[in-house]
C-alpha positions as CSV (number, residue, x, y, z in Angstrom):
1,M,-10.7,4.0,7.8
2,K,-8.3,1.6,9.4
3,A,-4.7,2.6,10.1
4,A,-1.6,1.3,11.9
5,V,-1.2,3.8,14.8
6,Y,1.8,4.3,17.0
7,E,0.8,4.1,20.7
8,G,4.1,4.2,22.5
9,P,7.3,2.2,22.5
10,R,6.9,-1.2,20.8
11,T,3.1,-0.7,20.6
12,V,1.2,-0.5,17.3
13,A,-2.5,-0.8,17.1
14,V,-4.8,-1.1,14.0
15,K,-7.8,1.2,14.7
16,D,-10.3,3.4,13.0
17,V,-9.1,7.0,12.3
18,P,-10.7,9.8,10.3
19,D,-10.5,9.5,6.5
20,P,-8.1,12.0,4.9
21,K,-9.7,14.9,2.9
22,I,-8.6,17.2,0.1
23,E,-7.0,20.2,2.0
24,H,-5.4,22.0,-0.9
25,P,-6.4,22.1,-4.6
26,C,-3.1,20.3,-5.5
27,D,-3.9,17.3,-3.2
28,I,-4.8,13.8,-4.3
29,I,-6.3,11.0,-2.2
30,V,-4.8,7.5,-2.8
31,K,-6.4,4.2,-1.8
32,I,-3.4,2.3,-0.4
33,T,-3.0,-1.2,-1.8
34,T,0.6,-1.9,-0.8
35,T,2.7,-0.4,2.0
36,N,5.9,-1.5,3.6
37,I,7.4,-1.6,7.0
38,C,10.8,0.1,6.9
39,G,13.8,-0.2,9.1
40,S,13.4,3.5,9.8
41,D,9.9,2.8,11.2
42,L,11.6,0.7,13.8
43,H,13.4,3.7,15.2
44,M,10.0,5.2,16.0
45,Y,8.5,1.9,17.0
46,E,11.2,1.4,19.6
47,G,10.6,4.9,21.1
48,R,14.0,6.2,19.9
49,T,12.5,9.4,18.4
50,S,10.0,12.1,19.2
51,F,7.2,10.4,17.1
52,E,3.9,11.2,18.7
53,S,1.4,8.6,20.0
54,G,-1.7,8.5,17.9
55,R,0.0,9.1,14.5
56,T,-0.2,6.7,11.6
57,L,3.0,5.1,10.5
58,G,4.2,4.3,7.0
59,H,6.3,6.1,4.4
60,E,6.7,3.4,1.7
61,N,3.3,3.6,-0.2
62,M,1.6,2.9,-3.4
63,G,-2.0,2.6,-4.5
64,Q,-4.9,3.8,-6.7
65,V,-6.0,7.4,-7.0
66,V,-9.6,7.9,-5.8
67,E,-9.9,11.7,-5.6
68,V,-8.0,14.7,-7.0
69,G,-8.0,18.4,-6.1
70,S,-9.3,21.1,-8.4
71,A,-5.8,22.1,-9.5
72,V,-4.5,18.6,-10.3
73,R,-3.9,18.4,-14.0
74,K,-1.8,15.2,-14.7
75,V,-2.8,12.5,-12.2
76,Q,-6.2,11.0,-12.8
77,V,-8.7,9.1,-10.7
78,G,-8.2,5.3,-11.3
79,E,-4.5,5.5,-12.0
80,Y,-2.0,3.5,-9.9
81,V,0.8,5.5,-8.4
82,V,3.8,5.0,-6.2
83,L,4.7,7.8,-3.8
84,P,8.2,8.9,-2.8
85,F,8.6,9.0,0.9
86,N,9.9,12.6,0.5
87,I,6.9,15.0,0.4
88,A,8.1,17.9,-1.8
89,C,6.6,21.0,-3.4
90,G,8.6,21.0,-6.6
91,F,9.2,24.8,-6.7
92,C,11.4,25.7,-3.7
93,K,15.1,26.3,-4.0
94,Q,16.0,22.8,-2.9
95,C,13.4,21.1,-5.2
96,E,14.6,23.1,-8.1
97,R,18.1,21.8,-7.5
98,G,16.7,18.2,-7.4
99,M,17.0,17.8,-3.6
100,T,13.4,16.9,-2.9
101,N,14.7,15.2,0.2
102,Y,15.3,18.7,1.7
103,C,12.2,20.5,0.5
104,L,11.7,23.8,2.3
105,T,8.0,24.3,1.7
106,M,6.6,21.1,3.2
107,Q,8.7,21.2,6.4
108,P,6.8,23.6,8.7
109,E,9.8,24.2,11.0
110,P,11.8,27.1,9.4
111,A,15.1,25.8,10.8
112,L,14.6,22.4,9.2
113,A,14.2,20.9,5.7
114,G,12.6,17.8,4.3
115,A,9.2,16.2,4.9
116,A,7.9,12.7,4.9
117,Y,4.8,10.6,5.6
118,G,4.4,9.3,9.1
119,F,8.0,10.2,10.2
120,A,9.4,11.9,13.3
121,E,10.5,15.6,12.8
122,M,9.5,15.6,9.2
123,G,6.2,17.4,9.3
124,P,2.7,16.7,10.5
125,Y,1.8,14.3,7.7
126,Q,0.1,11.0,8.4
127,G,1.6,7.7,7.2
128,G,0.3,5.3,4.6
129,Q,-0.1,2.2,6.6
130,A,-3.7,2.9,6.2
131,E,-6.6,2.4,3.8
132,L,-6.3,6.0,2.4
133,L,-3.6,8.6,2.2
134,R,-3.6,12.3,1.4
135,V,-0.8,13.2,-1.0
136,P,0.2,16.9,-1.2
137,Y,1.1,18.3,-4.7
138,G,0.0,15.1,-6.3
139,D,1.0,16.0,-9.8
140,F,4.6,16.4,-8.6
141,N,4.9,13.7,-6.0
142,A,3.0,10.8,-7.5
143,L,4.8,8.6,-10.0
144,R,2.3,7.0,-12.4
145,L,2.6,3.3,-13.1
146,G,1.7,1.2,-16.2
147,E,-0.8,-1.6,-16.8
148,D,1.3,-4.1,-14.8
149,A,1.0,-2.1,-11.6
150,V,-1.4,-4.5,-9.9
151,E,0.4,-7.7,-10.6
152,R,3.8,-6.3,-9.8
153,Q,3.0,-4.2,-6.7
154,T,5.7,-5.7,-4.6
155,D,8.3,-4.5,-7.1
156,Y,6.9,-1.1,-7.7
157,V,6.3,-0.3,-4.0
158,M,10.0,-0.5,-3.5
159,L,10.3,2.7,-5.5
160,A,8.8,4.6,-2.6
161,D,12.0,4.4,-0.6
162,I,14.4,1.4,-0.4
163,F,15.3,0.9,-4.1
164,P,16.1,4.6,-4.7
165,T,17.7,4.8,-1.3
166,G,20.0,1.9,-2.0
167,Y,20.7,3.4,-5.4
168,H,21.5,6.8,-3.8
169,A,24.1,5.1,-1.6
170,T,25.9,3.8,-4.7
171,E,25.7,7.2,-6.3
172,M,27.3,8.9,-3.3
173,A,29.9,6.1,-3.3
174,N,30.6,6.8,-7.0
175,V,30.1,3.1,-7.9
176,K,31.1,2.5,-11.6
177,P,31.4,-0.6,-13.8
178,G,34.1,-2.9,-12.7
179,D,34.4,-1.4,-9.2
180,Q,34.8,-3.4,-6.0
181,T,32.2,-2.3,-3.5
182,I,31.5,-3.2,0.1
183,V,28.1,-2.7,1.7
184,F,27.7,-2.6,5.5
185,G,24.2,-3.9,6.4
186,A,22.2,-6.7,4.7
187,G,18.8,-5.3,5.7
188,P,16.4,-4.2,2.9
189,V,18.3,-1.0,2.1
190,G,21.7,-2.7,2.2
191,L,20.4,-5.4,-0.1
192,M,19.1,-2.7,-2.5
193,A,22.5,-1.0,-2.4
194,A,24.2,-4.2,-3.3
195,Y,21.6,-4.9,-6.0
196,S,22.1,-1.4,-7.4
197,A,25.9,-1.8,-7.4
198,L,25.5,-5.0,-9.4
199,L,23.0,-3.4,-11.8
200,K,25.7,-0.7,-12.4
201,G,28.2,-3.4,-13.3
202,A,30.3,-3.5,-10.2
203,G,32.9,-6.3,-10.5
204,R,32.6,-7.6,-6.9
205,V,30.2,-6.6,-4.1
206,W,30.6,-7.7,-0.5
207,V,27.8,-7.4,2.0
208,A,28.7,-7.4,5.7
209,D,26.2,-8.3,8.4
210,H,25.6,-11.0,11.1
211,Q,22.1,-12.1,10.2
212,P,22.4,-15.4,8.3
213,D,19.0,-15.2,6.6
214,R,19.8,-11.7,5.2
215,L,23.3,-12.7,4.1
216,R,21.7,-15.6,2.2
217,K,19.6,-13.0,0.3
218,A,22.8,-11.1,-0.6
219,E,24.3,-14.3,-1.9
220,E,21.2,-15.0,-4.0
221,I,21.7,-11.8,-6.0
222,G,25.4,-12.4,-6.6
223,A,27.0,-10.5,-3.7
224,I,29.7,-12.0,-1.5
225,P,28.4,-12.4,2.1
226,I,30.6,-11.6,5.1
227,N,29.4,-12.7,8.5
228,I,30.8,-10.2,11.0
229,A,30.4,-12.7,13.8
230,E,33.1,-14.8,12.1
231,Q,35.2,-12.4,10.0
232,D,36.5,-8.8,10.0
233,P,35.0,-7.3,6.8
234,A,38.0,-5.0,6.3
235,E,40.5,-7.9,6.4
236,V,38.4,-9.9,4.0
237,V,38.3,-7.1,1.5
238,K,41.9,-6.2,1.9
239,E,43.0,-9.8,1.4
240,A,41.0,-9.9,-1.9
241,T,42.4,-6.6,-3.1
242,L,46.2,-6.8,-2.5
243,G,45.8,-4.9,0.7
244,L,44.3,-1.8,-1.0
245,G,40.7,-2.1,0.0
246,A,37.4,-1.7,-1.9
247,D,37.0,1.2,-4.4
248,N,34.0,2.4,-2.5
249,G,31.4,1.5,0.2
250,C,27.9,2.0,1.4
251,E,26.7,2.5,5.0
252,C,23.1,1.1,5.2
253,V,22.7,0.5,9.0
254,G,22.7,3.9,10.8
255,Y,23.0,5.0,14.4
256,Q,21.7,1.8,15.9
257,A,24.5,-0.3,14.4
258,H,25.3,-3.1,16.8
259,D,27.8,-6.0,16.9
260,H,26.8,-9.7,16.7
261,Q,26.4,-9.8,20.5
262,G,23.8,-7.1,20.3
263,R,25.9,-4.2,21.7
264,E,25.0,-0.9,20.1
265,D,27.9,1.1,18.6
266,A,27.1,3.9,16.1
267,R,30.7,4.0,15.1
268,L,30.8,0.4,14.0
269,T,29.9,0.6,10.4
270,L,31.4,4.0,9.7
271,D,34.8,2.9,11.1
272,G,34.5,-0.4,9.2
273,L,34.0,1.5,6.0
274,I,36.9,3.9,6.6
275,D,39.1,0.8,7.2
276,S,37.7,-1.2,4.3
277,V,37.7,1.5,1.5
278,R,41.0,2.4,-0.2
279,F,42.8,5.7,-0.3
280,T,40.7,8.4,-2.1
281,G,37.7,6.0,-2.2
282,H,34.1,7.2,-1.8
283,I,31.6,6.2,1.0
284,G,27.8,6.7,0.7
285,V,25.9,6.9,4.0
286,V,22.1,6.4,3.8
287,G,21.7,4.7,7.2
288,V,19.8,7.0,9.5
289,F,21.8,9.1,12.0
290,L,20.0,11.7,14.2
291,P,21.0,14.9,15.9
292,E,19.2,13.7,19.0
293,D,18.5,10.2,20.1
294,P,16.3,10.0,23.2
295,G,17.3,6.4,23.8
296,G,20.9,6.9,23.0
297,A,22.2,7.7,26.5
298,E,21.1,4.3,27.9
299,A,22.0,2.3,24.8
300,Q,25.4,3.9,24.0
301,G,26.3,7.0,25.9
302,E,25.8,10.7,26.3
303,L,27.7,11.6,23.1
304,E,25.6,9.4,20.9
305,A,22.4,10.7,22.5
306,Q,23.4,14.1,21.1
307,G,24.1,12.6,17.7
308,R,27.9,12.9,18.2
309,V,29.5,9.8,16.8
310,P,33.3,9.7,17.4
311,I,34.4,8.1,14.2
312,D,38.0,7.5,13.0
313,F,38.0,10.8,11.2
314,G,41.8,11.1,11.3
315,M,42.2,7.9,9.2
316,M,39.5,9.1,6.9
317,W,41.3,12.4,6.4
318,F,44.6,10.6,6.0
319,K,43.2,8.3,3.3
320,G,41.6,11.2,1.4
321,Q,38.3,9.6,1.4
322,H,35.0,11.3,0.3
323,M,31.8,10.7,2.3
324,G,28.3,11.6,1.1
325,T,25.4,11.5,3.6
326,G,21.7,12.0,3.9
327,Q,18.3,10.7,2.8
328,A,17.7,9.9,-0.8
329,P,16.0,12.4,-3.2
330,V,13.7,9.7,-4.5
331,K,12.4,11.6,-7.5
332,R,15.9,11.8,-8.9
333,Y,15.9,8.1,-9.5
334,N,12.4,6.6,-9.3
335,R,11.4,7.1,-12.9
336,A,14.4,5.4,-14.3
337,L,14.2,2.6,-11.8
338,R,10.5,2.2,-12.6
339,D,11.4,1.7,-16.2
340,L,14.0,-0.9,-15.3
341,I,11.3,-2.8,-13.4
342,A,8.8,-2.5,-16.3
343,A,11.4,-3.8,-18.8
344,G,12.2,-6.8,-16.6
345,K,15.7,-5.6,-15.9
346,A,15.2,-5.2,-12.1
347,K,13.1,-7.1,-9.6
348,P,13.5,-5.5,-6.2
349,S,10.8,-7.7,-4.7
350,F,13.4,-10.3,-4.1
351,V,13.8,-8.8,-0.6
352,V,10.1,-9.5,0.4
353,S,9.6,-12.3,2.9
354,H,6.0,-11.7,4.0
355,E,2.8,-10.2,2.5
356,L,0.3,-9.5,5.2
357,S,-3.0,-7.7,5.7
358,L,-3.0,-4.3,7.6
359,D,-4.6,-6.1,10.5
360,D,-1.4,-8.1,10.9
361,A,0.7,-4.9,11.4
362,P,1.2,-5.3,15.2
363,T,2.6,-8.8,14.8
364,A,4.7,-7.9,11.8
365,Y,6.3,-5.0,13.7
366,E,7.2,-7.3,16.5
367,H,8.8,-9.9,14.3
368,F,10.6,-7.4,12.1
369,D,11.9,-5.5,15.1
370,A,13.3,-8.7,16.6
371,R,15.1,-9.5,13.3
372,D,13.4,-12.9,13.6
373,E,14.6,-15.5,11.1
374,G,13.1,-15.0,7.7
375,W,11.6,-11.6,8.4
376,T,13.6,-9.6,5.9
377,K,10.9,-7.3,4.4
378,V,7.2,-7.0,5.3
379,V,4.6,-5.8,2.8
380,L,1.2,-4.9,4.1
381,H,-1.9,-4.8,1.9
382,P,-4.6,-2.5,3.4
383,D,-7.0,-3.7,0.7
384,G,-7.0,-7.1,2.4
385,H,-5.0,-9.0,-0.2
386,G,-2.1,-10.0,2.1
387,N,-3.9,-12.8,4.0
388,G,-0.8,-14.0,5.7
389,R,1.2,-15.0,2.7
390,K,4.8,-15.9,3.3
391,R,7.1,-15.9,0.3
């Protein structure tokens, strides 16, 4: 089969790799019809992680079941499914508590927790930017889709990661109807956080970034854009809230946050939220931060290379703020969000800018990594249905 394979910093090649096989009676094999390039893929693409050359990328996947193991009872061949990026067993202590993002069974390193498709330090699993994907514990991990799955693939595939992740940011930020919320980052996850806050009934949602095309997307869904190249987000929010600040905020950028001049500063968004959010407010952090960043010493400094980000914790403590962190437990949210899509209440595909074939993956990575104008979210179709469509 064909797959998008990482071959070193900023090098992705589409090549033939072995087809996946059933390795455990609970496995299923999915023919991937739609798979996304995620901002987290760029950390690996840029060589900022320990991701090994030769591995297949891709953790935002959906497709059609083509084979099931002997112990699979629910999922059937022919069904369309979307796959949480978290690979989970469903029966370990963490999974029983609903924290499938920190599954203890699927992570082979005893000192770690959590597994994912095609992701550094999250198990040996291949990614789904390929024609076929092996899915462990298919009955637990695969979310079945309805009759509209084929025609609404660009909506449903967002359930693999960014829609639940954005929603998780608003959950950790404790967003409620009528709240005033600020989101740092207008990338796909930031846009999903803003969208989720609006779905929850937030009164006002600001989105801070310096990419004009992404800020236009935020404005299209009813959020208030703040261009950080022109305005200080904290001052904008305070001026609109009698100096108090937003009720809550979401961090959707991560350790490679950078200013409008391109200088990396992992503190930038965290300090911005501490400043922007009012006393006793909540902050949800879903942007990726790592305990080790091989490229961090050159890009930022020795502290950041060790995952040590010197944020303004004194002010955070003084303001009595609450901060939630970590990857999203996708299964906690994906069924309800699926039903919102099916009912026409949510359309997360608004973020999609390009639908391309798998063969276009190398070019797509190059444009997405460069944050080129108009490249807000790339969807790949390994079944050949992309054909260079720009939305």
